[in-house]
C-alpha positions, 0 to 999 in steps of 0.5 A: 896742260893742254890734253887731246883725246885720241881714238884706236880700234883693235881687232883680233881673231884666234881659232879654236884649239883642244887642250887650251883654256878659253880666257877672254878678258882674264876670265876663264870661260867653261868651254869645250875648247880654248883658243889657240896662240902663242900667249893665252889667246885672250882676244878680248885683251889683245883687241883692247891692247891694240886699240890703246896702242893705236889711239897712242901712235904706238904700233901694234901689240905684235911690235910690243910683244912679238910671238917670235920672243919665248918670253910671251909664251903662254903669257897672261894677256891681262899683264900685257895689257896692264904693261901697255896701260902703264906705257900710255903717254896719257890715260884711258878714259873708256873701252868698248868690245864686242865679242863675235862667236857662235859658242860658247855663249858669252852674255852670262860672262860679260860683267865678269869680262868687263869688270877684268878689262876695266880694272887693267885699264883703269876706266870704264869698259862696256862689252858686248857679245854677238854671233856671226849668224852662222856665217863664215868661219866664226859661224862654223864655230871655228874661233872667236874674234873681237873688235874694240875701240878705246879713248885716251886722253894724251898730252898735246905734242905727246902722240906717237906716229 
């Protein structure tokens, strides 16, 4: 059977909110504020989910888990990621993510975030963390963003759109 490598890019961002947990890659990070969102607002898992869906031509996270559907209220985003991995018409080969935040410092949690995402993906994951050098809404400490790239291997003729 012939396979075709496909690459997808995902992006997600959420603003900080008081009284919420900060969850990144399925890991709860000690912080004064968490991220606002319909689910657990895990920007790392959301960006990776969109990267996989894009690589497979399967739309985006909002199509599969719409915020208008109460079933996804406070959902564990690692479970959503795992559900997408199961639906892929092929397999994930690897992923690379960059988390962008002024605070909290994410470097000390990088290995644990990589492990949580890799377990859900079933493939190697690399995570990097950077700041926005004080610029824009991220630089003002209003939230966190993540960019993800994923490579999947699909059976020839399988890509969605």
